[in-house]
ZAGU-701780 format. One record per residue (C-alpha): residue number from 1; residue in one letter; x, y, z. Coordinates in nm, 2 decimals, always signed. Example, Ala and Ser with C-alpha at 12.3 -4.5 7.8 and 13.67 -1.06 7.14 Angstrom:
# ZAGU-701780
{r 1 A {+1.23 -0.45 +0.78}}
{r 2 S {+1.37 -0.11 +0.71}}
***
This chain:
# ZAGU-701780
{r 1 X {+14.05 +4.86 +13.56}}
{r 2 X {+13.93 +4.67 +13.25}}
{r 3 X {+13.69 +4.48 +13.47}}
{r 4 X {+13.55 +4.80 +13.62}}
{r 5 X {+13.50 +4.95 +13.27}}
{r 6 X {+13.33 +4.63 +13.14}}
{r 7 X {+13.11 +4.62 +13.45}}
{r 8 X {+13.00 +4.99 +13.39}}
{r 9 X {+12.95 +4.92 +13.02}}
{r 10 X {+12.72 +4.63 +13.10}}
{r 11 X {+12.54 +4.82 +13.37}}
{r 12 X {+12.47 +5.11 +13.13}}
{r 13 X {+12.32 +4.89 +12.86}}
{r 14 X {+12.12 +4.69 +13.10}}
{r 15 X {+11.96 +5.01 +13.23}}
{r 16 X {+11.69 +5.24 +13.09}}
{r 17 X {+11.94 +5.49 +12.97}}
{r 18 X {+11.98 +5.35 +12.61}}
{r 19 X {+11.60 +5.35 +12.56}}
{r 20 X {+11.57 +5.71 +12.70}}
{r 21 X {+11.85 +5.83 +12.48}}
{r 22 X {+11.70 +5.65 +12.17}}
{r 23 X {+11.37 +5.81 +12.24}}
{r 24 X {+11.52 +6.16 +12.28}}
{r 25 X {+11.72 +6.11 +11.96}}
{r 26 X {+11.42 +5.98 +11.77}}
{r 27 X {+11.20 +6.27 +11.89}}
{r 28 X {+11.47 +6.52 +11.80}}
{r 29 X {+11.50 +6.37 +11.45}}
{r 30 X {+11.12 +6.35 +11.40}}
{r 31 X {+11.07 +6.71 +11.51}}
{r 32 X {+11.35 +6.83 +11.28}}
{r 33 X {+11.17 +6.65 +10.99}}
{r 34 X {+10.85 +6.82 +11.09}}
{r 35 X {+11.02 +7.16 +11.09}}
{r 36 X {+11.14 +7.10 +10.73}}
{r 37 X {+10.77 +7.12 +10.62}}
{r 38 X {+10.56 +6.93 +10.37}}
{r 39 X {+10.75 +6.80 +10.08}}
{r 40 X {+10.62 +6.83 +9.72}}
{r 41 X {+10.73 +6.53 +9.53}}
{r 42 X {+10.57 +6.57 +9.19}}
{r 43 X {+10.80 +6.49 +8.91}}
{r 44 X {+10.59 +6.67 +8.65}}
{r 45 X {+10.80 +6.74 +8.34}}
{r 46 X {+10.83 +7.09 +8.20}}
{r 47 X {+11.00 +7.03 +7.87}}
{r 48 X {+10.90 +7.32 +7.64}}
{r 49 X {+10.81 +7.55 +7.93}}
{r 50 X {+11.00 +7.87 +8.03}}
{r 51 X {+11.04 +7.97 +8.39}}
{r 52 X {+11.17 +8.30 +8.52}}
{r 53 X {+11.30 +8.34 +8.87}}
{r 54 X {+11.42 +8.65 +9.05}}
{r 55 X {+11.70 +8.63 +9.31}}
{r 56 X {+11.82 +8.29 +9.18}}
{r 57 X {+12.19 +8.31 +9.27}}
{r 58 X {+12.15 +8.18 +9.62}}
{r 59 X {+11.90 +8.04 +9.87}}
{r 60 X {+11.55 +7.95 +9.76}}
{r 61 X {+11.59 +8.11 +9.42}}
{r 62 X {+11.89 +7.89 +9.34}}
{r 63 X {+11.71 +7.58 +9.48}}
{r 64 X {+11.40 +7.66 +9.27}}
{r 65 X {+11.61 +7.71 +8.96}}
{r 66 X {+11.77 +7.37 +9.00}}
{r 67 X {+11.43 +7.20 +9.07}}
{r 68 X {+11.27 +7.35 +8.75}}
{r 69 X {+11.58 +7.27 +8.54}}
{r 70 X {+11.57 +6.91 +8.67}}
{r 71 X {+11.22 +6.89 +8.53}}
{r 72 X {+11.34 +7.00 +8.18}}
{r 73 X {+11.23 +7.36 +8.18}}
{r 74 X {+11.41 +7.65 +8.02}}
{r 75 X {+11.51 +7.85 +8.32}}
{r 76 X {+11.60 +8.22 +8.32}}
{r 77 X {+11.77 +8.37 +8.62}}
{r 78 X {+11.70 +8.74 +8.69}}
{r 79 X {+12.00 +8.84 +8.90}}
{r 80 X {+12.20 +9.15 +9.00}}
{r 81 X {+12.53 +8.96 +9.01}}
{r 82 X {+12.56 +8.80 +8.66}}
{r 83 X {+12.91 +8.67 +8.74}}
{r 84 X {+12.78 +8.47 +9.04}}
{r 85 X {+12.49 +8.37 +8.82}}
{r 86 X {+12.72 +8.21 +8.57}}
{r 87 X {+12.87 +7.99 +8.85}}
{r 88 X {+12.52 +7.89 +8.95}}
{r 89 X {+12.43 +7.81 +8.59}}
{r 90 X {+12.74 +7.58 +8.57}}
{r 91 X {+12.64 +7.40 +8.89}}
{r 92 X {+12.29 +7.35 +8.76}}
{r 93 X {+12.41 +7.22 +8.42}}
{r 94 X {+12.66 +6.99 +8.58}}
{r 95 X {+12.39 +6.86 +8.82}}
{r 96 X {+12.10 +6.79 +8.58}}
{r 97 X {+12.25 +6.81 +8.23}}
{r 98 X {+12.01 +7.08 +8.12}}
{r 99 X {+12.18 +7.34 +7.91}}
{r 100 X {+11.87 +7.56 +7.88}}
{r 101 X {+11.96 +7.78 +8.18}}
{r 102 X {+12.06 +8.14 +8.13}}
{r 103 X {+12.10 +8.46 +8.33}}
{r 104 X {+12.00 +8.82 +8.25}}
{r 105 X {+12.09 +9.12 +8.46}}
{r 106 X {+11.81 +9.26 +8.67}}
{r 107 X {+11.84 +9.50 +8.97}}
{r 108 X {+11.50 +9.52 +9.14}}
{r 109 X {+11.61 +9.84 +9.32}}
{r 110 X {+11.62 +10.02 +8.99}}
{r 111 X {+11.31 +10.06 +8.77}}
{r 112 X {+11.54 +10.14 +8.48}}
{r 113 X {+11.72 +9.81 +8.53}}
{r 114 X {+11.38 +9.62 +8.55}}
{r 115 X {+11.27 +9.78 +8.23}}
{r 116 X {+11.59 +9.70 +8.05}}
{r 117 X {+11.57 +9.34 +8.18}}
{r 118 X {+11.21 +9.30 +8.05}}
{r 119 X {+11.31 +9.44 +7.71}}
{r 120 X {+11.61 +9.20 +7.69}}
{r 121 X {+11.40 +8.91 +7.81}}
{r 122 X {+11.14 +8.96 +7.54}}
{r 123 X {+11.41 +8.99 +7.28}}
{r 124 X {+11.56 +8.65 +7.39}}
{r 125 X {+11.24 +8.46 +7.49}}
{r 126 X {+10.92 +8.41 +7.30}}
{r 127 X {+10.72 +8.27 +7.59}}
{r 128 X {+10.69 +8.27 +7.97}}
{r 129 X {+10.49 +8.01 +8.15}}
{r 130 X {+10.60 +8.05 +8.52}}
{r 131 X {+10.71 +8.37 +8.68}}
{r 132 X {+10.85 +8.33 +9.04}}
{r 133 X {+10.89 +8.67 +9.22}}
{r 134 X {+11.13 +8.54 +9.48}}
{r 135 X {+11.41 +8.80 +9.54}}
{r 136 X {+11.40 +9.00 +9.85}}
{r 137 X {+11.58 +9.19 +10.12}}
{r 138 X {+11.51 +9.18 +10.49}}
{r 139 X {+11.56 +9.41 +10.80}}
{r 140 X {+11.83 +9.62 +10.63}}
{r 141 X {+11.95 +9.96 +10.75}}
{r 142 X {+11.76 +10.26 +10.61}}
{r 143 X {+11.85 +10.29 +10.24}}
{r 144 X {+11.67 +10.41 +9.93}}
{r 145 X {+11.64 +10.25 +9.59}}
{r 146 X {+11.76 +10.44 +9.28}}
{r 147 X {+11.40 +10.57 +9.25}}
{r 148 X {+11.40 +10.70 +9.60}}
{r 149 X {+11.18 +10.43 +9.77}}
{r 150 X {+11.26 +10.26 +10.09}}
{r 151 X {+11.48 +9.96 +9.99}}
{r 152 X {+11.26 +9.68 +10.12}}
{r 153 X {+10.95 +9.82 +9.98}}
{r 154 X {+11.12 +9.90 +9.65}}
{r 155 X {+11.29 +9.56 +9.61}}
{r 156 X {+11.04 +9.32 +9.77}}
{r 157 X {+10.73 +9.48 +9.62}}
{r 158 X {+10.76 +9.76 +9.37}}
{r 159 X {+11.04 +9.60 +9.16}}
{r 160 X {+10.83 +9.29 +9.13}}
{r 161 X {+10.51 +9.49 +9.06}}
{r 162 X {+10.68 +9.66 +8.77}}
{r 163 X {+10.85 +9.34 +8.64}}
{r 164 X {+10.52 +9.15 +8.65}}
{r 165 X {+10.33 +9.42 +8.46}}
{r 166 X {+10.60 +9.44 +8.19}}
{r 167 X {+10.59 +9.06 +8.13}}
{r 168 X {+10.21 +9.02 +8.14}}
{r 169 X {+10.18 +9.02 +7.76}}
{r 170 X {+10.43 +8.72 +7.75}}
{r 171 X {+10.24 +8.54 +8.02}}
{r 172 X {+9.91 +8.59 +7.85}}
{r 173 X {+10.05 +8.48 +7.52}}
{r 174 X {+10.19 +8.16 +7.68}}
{r 175 X {+9.88 +8.08 +7.88}}
{r 176 X {+9.79 +7.89 +8.08}}
{r 177 X {+10.06 +8.05 +8.29}}
{r 178 X {+10.13 +8.11 +8.66}}
{r 179 X {+10.27 +8.39 +8.87}}
{r 180 X {+10.41 +8.30 +9.22}}
{r 181 X {+10.47 +8.58 +9.47}}
{r 182 X {+10.67 +8.52 +9.79}}
{r 183 X {+10.55 +8.68 +10.12}}
{r 184 X {+10.62 +8.60 +10.48}}
{r 185 X {+10.45 +8.56 +10.82}}
{r 186 X {+10.55 +8.93 +10.88}}
{r 187 X {+10.29 +9.05 +10.64}}
{r 188 X {+10.03 +9.00 +10.91}}
{r 189 X {+10.19 +9.27 +11.11}}
{r 190 X {+10.23 +9.51 +10.82}}
{r 191 X {+10.05 +9.85 +10.76}}
{r 192 X {+10.06 +10.04 +10.43}}
{r 193 X {+10.15 +10.40 +10.54}}
{r 194 X {+10.06 +10.60 +10.23}}
{r 195 X {+10.15 +10.92 +10.41}}
{r 196 X {+10.50 +10.80 +10.48}}
{r 197 X {+10.56 +10.51 +10.25}}
{r 198 X {+10.94 +10.54 +10.30}}
{r 199 X {+10.91 +10.57 +10.68}}
{r 200 X {+11.11 +10.88 +10.68}}
{r 201 X {+10.96 +11.00 +11.01}}
{r 202 X {+11.05 +10.69 +11.22}}
{r 203 X {+11.23 +10.41 +11.03}}
{r 204 X {+11.20 +10.07 +11.18}}
{r 205 X {+11.35 +9.78 +10.96}}
{r 206 X {+11.10 +9.53 +11.10}}
{r 207 X {+10.80 +9.75 +11.02}}
{r 208 X {+10.94 +9.83 +10.68}}
{r 209 X {+10.98 +9.46 +10.60}}
{r 210 X {+10.63 +9.38 +10.72}}
{r 211 X {+10.49 +9.67 +10.50}}
{r 212 X {+10.67 +9.53 +10.19}}
{r 213 X {+10.54 +9.18 +10.25}}
{r 214 X {+10.19 +9.30 +10.31}}
{r 215 X {+10.21 +9.49 +9.98}}
{r 216 X {+10.31 +9.17 +9.81}}
{r 217 X {+10.00 +8.99 +9.95}}
{r 218 X {+9.77 +9.28 +9.86}}
{r 219 X {+9.92 +9.29 +9.51}}
{r 220 X {+9.85 +8.92 +9.46}}
{r 221 X {+9.48 +8.95 +9.54}}
{r 222 X {+9.43 +9.26 +9.33}}
{r 223 X {+9.62 +9.13 +9.03}}
{r 224 X {+9.42 +8.81 +9.04}}
{r 225 X {+9.10 +9.02 +9.02}}
{r 226 X {+9.24 +9.23 +8.74}}
{r 227 X {+9.33 +8.91 +8.54}}
{r 228 X {+8.99 +8.75 +8.57}}
{r 229 X {+8.89 +8.60 +8.24}}
{r 230 X {+9.25 +8.53 +8.14}}
{r 231 X {+9.44 +8.21 +8.17}}
{r 232 X {+9.70 +8.37 +8.39}}
{r 233 X {+9.68 +8.28 +8.77}}
{r 234 X {+9.87 +8.45 +9.05}}
{r 235 X {+9.91 +8.31 +9.40}}
{r 236 X {+10.12 +8.39 +9.71}}
{r 237 X {+10.34 +8.15 +9.91}}
{r 238 X {+10.48 +8.17 +10.26}}
{r 239 X {+10.79 +7.94 +10.27}}
{r 240 X {+10.83 +7.97 +10.65}}
{r 241 X {+11.17 +8.04 +10.81}}
{r 242 X {+11.44 +7.93 +10.57}}
{r 243 X {+11.82 +7.94 +10.63}}
{r 244 X {+11.93 +8.18 +10.36}}
{r 245 X {+12.13 +8.49 +10.31}}
{r 246 X {+11.80 +8.69 +10.35}}
{r 247 X {+11.88 +8.71 +10.72}}
{r 248 X {+12.23 +8.87 +10.66}}
{r 249 X {+12.13 +9.19 +10.84}}
{r 250 X {+12.00 +9.01 +11.15}}
{r 251 X {+12.22 +9.00 +11.47}}
{r 252 X {+12.26 +8.62 +11.46}}
{r 253 X {+12.42 +8.66 +11.11}}
{r 254 X {+12.63 +8.98 +11.12}}
{r 255 X {+12.77 +8.95 +11.47}}
{r 256 X {+13.04 +8.68 +11.48}}
{r 257 X {+12.99 +8.57 +11.85}}
{r 258 X {+12.61 +8.57 +11.83}}
{r 259 X {+12.64 +8.39 +11.49}}
{r 260 X {+12.86 +8.12 +11.65}}
{r 261 X {+12.62 +8.08 +11.95}}
{r 262 X {+12.31 +8.06 +11.73}}
{r 263 X {+12.45 +7.83 +11.46}}
{r 264 X {+12.32 +7.50 +11.61}}
{r 265 X {+11.97 +7.65 +11.66}}
{r 266 X {+11.96 +7.80 +11.31}}
{r 267 X {+12.07 +7.46 +11.16}}
{r 268 X {+11.81 +7.27 +11.36}}
{r 269 X {+11.51 +7.51 +11.36}}
{r 270 X {+11.53 +7.67 +11.01}}
{r 271 X {+11.43 +7.50 +10.69}}
{r 272 X {+11.69 +7.43 +10.42}}
{r 273 X {+11.64 +7.62 +10.09}}
{r 274 X {+11.53 +7.30 +9.91}}
{r 275 X {+11.26 +7.26 +10.18}}
{r 276 X {+11.15 +7.63 +10.15}}
{r 277 X {+11.06 +7.59 +9.79}}
{r 278 X {+10.80 +7.32 +9.83}}
{r 279 X {+10.50 +7.55 +9.83}}
{r 280 X {+10.65 +7.74 +9.54}}
{r 281 X {+10.68 +7.43 +9.34}}
{r 282 X {+10.33 +7.33 +9.44}}
{r 283 X {+10.18 +7.65 +9.31}}
{r 284 X {+10.38 +7.64 +8.99}}
{r 285 X {+10.32 +7.27 +8.90}}
{r 286 X {+10.02 +7.13 +9.08}}
{r 287 X {+9.74 +7.04 +8.83}}
{r 288 X {+9.46 +7.05 +9.09}}
{r 289 X {+9.50 +7.43 +9.14}}
{r 290 X {+9.54 +7.52 +8.77}}
{r 291 X {+9.24 +7.76 +8.80}}
{r 292 X {+9.31 +7.87 +9.15}}
{r 293 X {+9.41 +8.24 +9.17}}
{r 294 X {+9.45 +8.51 +9.43}}
{r 295 X {+9.51 +8.26 +9.71}}
{r 296 X {+9.77 +8.21 +9.99}}
{r 297 X {+9.96 +7.88 +10.04}}
{r 298 X {+10.17 +7.74 +10.32}}
{r 299 X {+10.31 +7.39 +10.34}}
{r 300 X {+10.16 +7.30 +10.00}}
{r 301 X {+9.81 +7.37 +10.12}}
{r 302 X {+9.56 +7.65 +10.07}}
{r 303 X {+9.56 +7.88 +10.38}}
{r 304 X {+9.32 +8.16 +10.48}}
{r 305 X {+9.45 +8.51 +10.42}}
{r 306 X {+9.51 +8.71 +10.74}}
{r 307 X {+9.29 +8.99 +10.85}}
{r 308 X {+9.57 +9.23 +10.74}}
{r 309 X {+9.49 +9.18 +10.37}}
{r 310 X {+9.11 +9.20 +10.39}}
{r 311 X {+9.08 +9.58 +10.35}}
{r 312 X {+8.96 +9.63 +9.99}}
{r 313 X {+9.00 +10.01 +10.00}}
{r 314 X {+9.37 +9.98 +10.10}}
{r 315 X {+9.42 +9.71 +9.83}}
{r 316 X {+9.28 +9.92 +9.55}}
{r 317 X {+9.46 +10.23 +9.67}}
{r 318 X {+9.79 +10.05 +9.67}}
{r 319 X {+9.72 +9.92 +9.32}}
{r 320 X {+9.65 +10.27 +9.19}}
{r 321 X {+9.94 +10.43 +9.37}}
{r 322 X {+10.18 +10.16 +9.25}}
{r 323 X {+10.08 +10.22 +8.89}}
{r 324 X {+10.17 +10.58 +8.94}}
{r 325 X {+10.50 +10.51 +9.12}}
{r 326 X {+10.61 +10.27 +8.85}}
{r 327 X {+10.46 +10.47 +8.56}}
{r 328 X {+10.29 +10.17 +8.40}}
{r 329 X {+9.94 +10.13 +8.26}}
{r 330 X {+9.73 +9.82 +8.30}}
{r 331 X {+9.50 +9.66 +8.04}}
{r 332 X {+9.35 +9.32 +8.14}}
***
């Protein structure tokens, strides 16, 4: 028996099978590294700089908060769940020994909460150099914000629109400063339906998500135009498909059997949060794009805007309607 096993063992390793398996394994590993995207490896120090990140208790927001803290920045987490935020703060402080990490309550589904946050932020902080509008919700069942807007449109877009406007004076005072908005591939499929912005007639979670992410892209371009002549830039990033709780409403997340079946594919095909923030870090830190504004970035590289965002009439109308919806005035 031992002789048969030894013979089979020798036969296997004297064949092409080990080479074939090694090639398959190597290709699999290389493809996985490719899917993780382009890394941003700058160690630029941010001592004396203040960074504000929305949605920083998990996923990319949490990874970004750690990355900025490791570079010495003062990091402010804008979060709905301040109890969870305190745990995240402890993790960050334990990891990088930066005590300048704090959390303030901010619920982007409530304009009252956003206004209260901005007031509290200005009371606590004298400057703001980097604003990362990261928080979001995806493919959720039909729901409305406190102000009666469709949840994805309200959180992904309107909440950030209002927050950004309320903090522009701090950003201008701290210039040069940067705003980073997070969109998604889905924005290319979006349509801004001004006649039915909440999709009351025929709600589709995918269409609603695409509309919200298109609004983010349109807002980025228009805000950049409105801020011309200032030292505040605003750019948009698409992180790709990242394994975060953003997908919690998707079938492969909320159905136990499907979740079990899809787990290996999600692990292999999706980016990790620390990979998803590379373009975000690039737009926040890269010196070569210090004057670049109103642009779209993927994989740490400038990318052409899709046709969906080229309609200037829609872009301007969304800007004007958003000012009315949020009850803010704009002065460049």
